[in-house]
N, C-alpha and C positions, 0 to 999 in steps of 0.2 A: 472437499467435504463429501458433499451430495454424489457425488458420482461413488467415492468408495463405500458409502454406507448401502448405494443400492447393488454394488457390486458383491459386498458382503450377505443383502439381504438373497441375491438370487442364491449365495453360494449354501446359506444356510436353510435354505426351502429344499435344496437337493439334501441337505446333510438329514435333514427334518425323512422325506421321503425314503433314505437308503435305509435310516433308521427307527421307523415307527413312530417318530416326533418322541422318539428317549428323550432328547435333549429339551431343554423349554431356553431358547435366545429368544425371548418375544421384546420388543423394544421397554415395557414395564419392567423387565427381569434387569436389560442391559442398561436400563436407564435408573432403575434402584440399587445396582451393582458398589458396593463402598471400593471406589478405585483409589491409589497412592500412586504418586509416578515411583517407575512407568510400569505400571501395572493397570489397566485402565478397559474399558467393556473392547474394545479394540483389539487388544492381544487376547482378552479371552474369547471373544467371537474363533479367532486365528487359530486360538492353540486349540478349540474343538474341532476345528475342521483340517488340520492336520490330525490329529488323535485318530479322528474316525476316517480316515482315508478320504476324504472329502476332495480336498487339493493335496498335493504331493509340495516336497520343499522349492521344483523350479518354479510352481504355478504362485507359490508364493512371492519369490522373490519378484517374478512379475509382475503382480499385483503391487510389490513394494517400489516396484522402478516406475512404473506409471502414476502412482501416487507421488512421487516424488518429483515425477518431470514435470505434473499437475500444478505443483505447491513452493517452486526453487524459493521464493521471494516467500514465502510462511513466517519466518523465521522473524522476520522485517515486525510481522506482528505481537511478538513476542515482548521486543519495547516498550511496556507500559507507562516509563514516566514520560507525556508529551514534548516536555523540554528535551530530554536524552535524545525522541527520536524526531523532533523538528530541526535539532542544531547539529546534536553530535552526529549523529548517524547521517542524514541531510546532505550535511556540508562534509562530508568523508567523502562521501558516497559522487557527489559532485568534483571535487576535487580528485579523486580515482578514476574519473571516466573522462575530465577536461584539464590536466597538470600543466597547461600551461598559467589558466587563474591562480593570482597570487591572492595571500591573506594581506587584508587591508596593516596600515599602518599610517602613524605620519612621516613617514620617510617619505611617499607613497602621496599620499593626503593631508598635506597642513590642516585640514580640519575635521580629522576623522577621531570620532570618538563612539565609536560602536555600534554610527548607522546601519550598515551594511555588512555583509558579509564577506565578498571577495572583490578582488581588484584586477582589471587586466587595460593596460595602455590608456591609463584614464575614463575607462567607463567602472561606476559602479554598480555591482551586483547585488541581489538580495536573492535567497534561498527560500523557496520553501515546501513543506511537503507534505503530503494527508495520505491516506490509507483509505479504502475502499470496503465499508463496514455496512452489513446489511442492516439496513433501516426497521427501529423500533424490535432491538432484540438485544434483551435481557444479556446476552451472555460476555462472556470475556471475548476479545479482541481478536484473540485466535480462533476461537470458535465459529465466529460473525463474520471471518473475514471473507472476501469474495472473489472468485475468478472473473476474469474479464468478458468474458459469455455469460455469467450468469443473470439470471431473468427477475432476479430481486431487487427491489428497490436500493439506493443508495446513498450515503450521506459522505460528503467529501468537503471539508471545512479547511479553505486558507485562510489564516488569523493572522492578526496583528500585522498588517496589512499598512506601509506608509509608503507612500507613493512618492513623497514630497524626497525623502530618505536617498533616493538612491534611481539609477539611470535604466536600467534594465532589472526584469524578476527573472527567474528560472524555475520554473514550478514542478516535482518530482509527486507524479501520484502511483502510491504501490497497489497494485492487488495479488493476489497470491501467486499467479502463473506468468506476469509482465509487472513492466516498470514503464511508465510513457514521461512525455517532457514536453513542457510548452515553453515557451520564451516570449514574454512580452514587454514591452517601452510601458516605463510607469506613467504613460499617458494612458495607452491603451489598458491600464490595469484602471486606474481611479475614471476613467470615462464608462469602462464598461457598463451596461445596466445590472448586472448581475454585481456589482461592489458594492457594499451596504457599509456607507462611512459611522464613525461614532459606533464602534462596539463597544469600547468601554466609555463610558463616562468619565469626560473631563480630558484624556487621550486625544487631544486635538490633532486633525491629520492620521488618524489610525481607523483601518477599515476590517473589513471578512467578505470575503468569496464563497459561497455554496456552490459544488457543483454536484449536479445531482444524475441521475440516469434522463431528466426531461431537459436536459439543457447542455449536457456536455460535448455534445455534438457541435454545438456553438463554436468551441473553444478547437475544432476541428484545423483550423487557420494558422492556429499557431502551435502546432503541436509539431516535434521534430526529431531525427533520429539523433543516436548519441553525438555522431559525428559530425552532425550538423549543428548541436548546439555553439560551440563558438565564434561559427561564421554565423550564425542568425543573432547574438548578442552583439556583438560588431553593426551588423543590418541595423539591431535594434538602436541602437542607441544613436548614433545619426538620425533617426526618425525623430529623434526626441531634441535635436539642437535647431 
C-alpha cells in the first residue's frame, strides 16, 4: 500500500504542476472523502489522473498490475473472523499444497477427538496460521497488512498451541506478497524460549507464541518451501520418538 500511495502522490504532483494546482487532492481532502465500496479515495485519485491526461490507460494498467503482484495474498486479510482464517482457510490451504495429508478420524486414530488437524502415516499434525500486521495501528486488517520487506514493526501471534496433542506443527505466515511455512516438532515448540504457557486460565497445556520483527530470524532454521513441507513433517516426527 505504501508503494501505491507514493506512486500516486508523484502523479498528483505532476498533475498539479500541469494544471496550476486546480485540483485539490491533498491528504486532508482524501482522508475526509466520503467513500462507499467500490468508490474510495484511490478510485477518486485515478479518475482525476486519467481525466487530466496525467496518465493514460496503459499507465493505469501498469500501476494496477504492479499492485496486484505486490498484494497477491491481500485477500487473506479480508477474512475477519479469526476462526474462519485460522481453521477454515489455513487447513484448506495446507490440504491443497500437501494433498497427501489426510483428515483425521477414529479409523486412523481410535483416540482422536479433534485434538489435531491432519494425519499422515501415524503422524499427528496441527496447523497454525497468522498474518503480519502493523503494530499499534487501529486500522482494519486489510489496511495494516504488511509486505515482507516492510520496515514497520509487526505482530504475528500463533495461539492455542497444545504441544501434547500433536507430533508436528505446521505454521503458516501470511504477508501481502508472500506466504512462509515453518515445520516444528511438538518438543521444539514446547521448549522454545518464545513459547508462553497458559494462554487461557484453566487450559492446562495450552500456550501461545509471538513472532515479531525482532525474533522472526530465530525461526529461520524451521522454514521450508512448499515441496519440503511433507518431508520435513516426516523428519520432525522422528525427532519426537
